[in-house]
C-alpha positions as semicolon CSV with decimal commas, in nm:
position;residue;x (nm);y (nm);z (nm)
1;X;7,825;0,314;-5,390
2;X;7,519;0,131;-5,287
3;X;7,216;0,316;-5,148
4;X;6,965;0,211;-4,922
5;X;6,644;0,329;-4,879
6;X;6,422;0,196;-4,582
7;X;6,027;0,256;-4,567
8;X;5,775;0,101;-4,353
9;X;5,804;0,204;-3,980
10;X;5,572;0,350;-3,758
11;X;5,389;0,347;-3,416
12;X;5,156;-0,002;-3,385
13;X;4,996;-0,145;-3,044
14;X;5,132;-0,445;-2,885
15;X;5,040;-0,741;-3,085
16;X;5,023;-0,560;-3,410
17;X;5,212;-0,562;-3,728
18;X;5,431;-0,356;-3,917
19;X;5,612;-0,461;-4,276
20;X;5,957;-0,257;-4,343
21;X;6,104;-0,240;-4,700
22;X;6,467;-0,179;-4,831
23;X;6,543;-0,086;-5,161
24;X;6,905;-0,081;-5,291
25;X;7,040;0,143;-5,591
26;X;7,318;0,248;-5,749
27;X;7,616;0,061;-5,856
28;X;7,545;-0,263;-5,717
29;X;7,699;-0,565;-5,826
30;X;7,606;-0,907;-5,653
31;X;7,444;-0,790;-5,326
32;X;7,576;-1,130;-5,105
33;X;7,323;-1,100;-4,825
34;X;7,067;-0,830;-4,736
35;X;6,891;-0,804;-4,413
36;X;6,813;-0,579;-4,132
37;X;6,976;-0,494;-3,802
38;X;6,835;-0,312;-3,495
39;X;6,921;-0,069;-3,220
40;X;6,704;0,030;-2,912
41;X;6,798;0,324;-2,673
42;X;7,096;0,279;-2,464
43;X;7,168;-0,033;-2,626
44;X;7,430;-0,160;-2,916
45;X;7,287;-0,255;-3,251
46;X;7,175;-0,600;-3,300
47;X;7,110;-0,844;-3,619
48;X;6,766;-0,895;-3,669
49;X;6,740;-1,136;-3,980
50;X;6,903;-1,163;-4,326
51;X;6,850;-1,332;-4,641
52;X;7,147;-1,441;-4,913
53;X;7,133;-1,436;-5,287
54;X;7,035;-1,771;-5,282
55;X;6,743;-1,739;-5,080
56;X;6,865;-1,844;-4,762
57;X;6,689;-1,678;-4,428
58;X;6,801;-1,667;-4,074
59;X;6,667;-1,435;-3,819
60;X;6,761;-1,385;-3,445
61;X;6,637;-1,576;-3,162
62;X;6,418;-1,304;-3,009
63;X;6,255;-1,257;-3,361
64;X;6,176;-1,620;-3,475
65;X;5,822;-1,708;-3,507
66;X;5,749;-1,380;-3,559
67;X;5,923;-1,175;-3,830
68;X;5,995;-1,296;-4,143
69;X;6,217;-1,178;-4,404
70;X;6,150;-1,217;-4,785
71;X;6,259;-1,078;-5,109
72;X;6,058;-0,785;-5,279
73;X;5,877;-0,796;-5,565
74;X;6,188;-0,572;-5,790
75;X;6,515;-0,648;-5,771
76;X;6,764;-0,574;-5,460
77;X;6,466;-0,514;-5,224
78;X;6,388;-0,709;-4,911
79;X;6,111;-0,673;-4,682
80;X;6,062;-0,773;-4,283
81;X;5,717;-0,867;-4,226
82;X;5,694;-0,828;-3,856
83;X;5,392;-0,987;-3,631
84;X;5,281;-1,020;-3,301
85;X;5,550;-0,721;-3,233
86;X;5,645;-0,634;-2,832
87;X;5,725;-0,328;-2,658
88;X;6,093;-0,494;-2,641
89;X;6,090;-0,469;-3,027
90;X;6,064;-0,085;-3,051
91;X;6,375;0,024;-3,208
92;X;6,579;0,205;-3,519
93;X;6,566;-0,022;-3,764
94;X;6,847;-0,054;-4,057
95;X;6,864;-0,214;-4,362
96;X;7,206;-0,373;-4,417
97;X;7,383;-0,489;-4,753
98;X;7,683;-0,699;-4,790
99;X;7,863;-0,718;-5,125
100;X;8,215;-0,937;-5,132
101;X;8,341;-0,705;-5,410
102;X;8,249;-0,372;-5,201
103;X;8,160;-0,398;-4,800
104;X;7,883;-0,323;-4,603
105;X;7,637;-0,076;-4,673
106;X;7,369;0,099;-4,446
107;X;7,050;0,243;-4,450
108;X;6,952;0,554;-4,245
109;X;6,728;0,377;-4,052
110;X;6,339;0,349;-3,964
111;X;6,158;0,399;-3,632
112;X;5,960;0,110;-3,497
113;X;5,763;0,195;-3,203
114;X;5,570;-0,050;-3,026
115;X;5,335;0,077;-2,732
116;X;5,182;-0,178;-2,473
């Protein structure tokens, strides 16, 4: 089993910044990818960004140039630096991990609210 713990959500004004962190713990073998998804009220969960075990990154077009995903200082941690936030970024953000040996794991989610 893998547990994912997110932190760093909150309320910010449009144009501001927030930093989300996610730490994986438990029976971890090799985490192939870690990343973030988000779900706004009344909408489907959507992919935001990911980083592979090799350090490759990718992000959704809606956040390119504003959000940056990177490894945290501790092993099996990932951060999402969110700049130039917009009201449409308001959502619950979920940390995700994929292990080829064990499948998909999700965090509990952290609320990000951007006021206009």
